[in-house]
Each structure stands twice: as C-alpha cells, then as structure tokens.
C-alpha positions in Angstrom: 0.0 0.0 0.0 2.8 2.4 0.8 4.6 1.6 -2.5 2.2 3.5 -4.8 2.7 6.7 -2.8 6.3 7.0 -3.8 5.4 6.6 -7.5 2.5 9.1 -7.4 4.7 12.3 -8.0 6.2 10.6 -11.1 2.9 9.3 -12.5 0.8 12.5 -12.1 2.7 14.5 -14.8 2.6 11.6 -17.2 -1.1 11.2 -16.6 -1.7 14.9 -17.2 0.5 14.9 -20.3 -1.5 11.9 -21.7 -4.8 13.5 -21.0 -3.8 16.8 -22.5 -2.4 15.1 -25.6 -5.7 13.1 -26.0 -7.9 16.2 -25.6 -5.7 18.2 -28.1 -5.9 15.4 -30.6 -9.6 15.0 -30.3 -10.2 18.8 -30.7 -7.9 18.8 -33.8 -9.8 15.8 -35.2 -13.2 17.4 -34.7 -12.0 20.6 -36.5 -10.5 18.9 -39.5 -12.6 18.3 -42.6 -10.4 15.6 -44.0 -8.3 12.9 -42.5 -6.6 9.8 -43.8 -9.3 7.4 -43.0 -12.7 7.6 -41.2 -12.8 10.1 -38.3 -14.5 7.5 -36.0 -11.5 5.2 -36.4 -9.1 7.9 -35.5 -11.2 8.8 -32.5 -11.0 5.2 -31.3 -7.2 5.1 -31.9 -6.8 8.4 -29.9 -8.9 7.2 -27.0 -8.1 3.5 -26.7 -4.4 3.4 -27.5 -3.0 5.3 -24.6 -0.2 7.9 -25.2 0.8 6.5 -28.5 -2.7 6.9 -30.2 -2.6 10.7 -30.3 1.0 10.7 -31.5 0.1 8.3 -34.3 -2.8 10.5 -35.3 -0.6 13.6 -35.5 2.0 11.8 -37.5 -0.1 9.7 -39.8 -3.8 10.6 -39.6 -3.8 14.3 -40.5 -4.3 15.2 -44.1 -2.9 18.6 -45.0 
C-alpha cells in the first residue's frame, strides 16, 4: 500500500500529459474536414491506444 505513494509524484505529470495530448488530438480531429481514414476510427485510436494513439494520429492521420 505504501509503495504506490512513492510513484505518485512521477505518475501524475505523465497522466496529465497523456490526458492533455488526448484532448488536443480530439479537438484537432473534430475541427479537420479531411483525415486519412474515417474520423471515428481515428477517435478510437486516440482514446483507446494510450499515449501512442494521439501521437500516431498527429504523425499519420492528419491530411494537409
């Protein structure tokens, strides 16, 4: 029980970074007219694949 308390200061910034990245990716997805593939698939990738999903969307999914 005491072991998780020592990891909490390290995990909180990572959790906030992941949440912020996910929100930023979802907002960007909703504002774009065109993406490489269906928007609903990208939304699932962003939400379900933690931390890497939003990065994959920004690198591969956006059509410019």
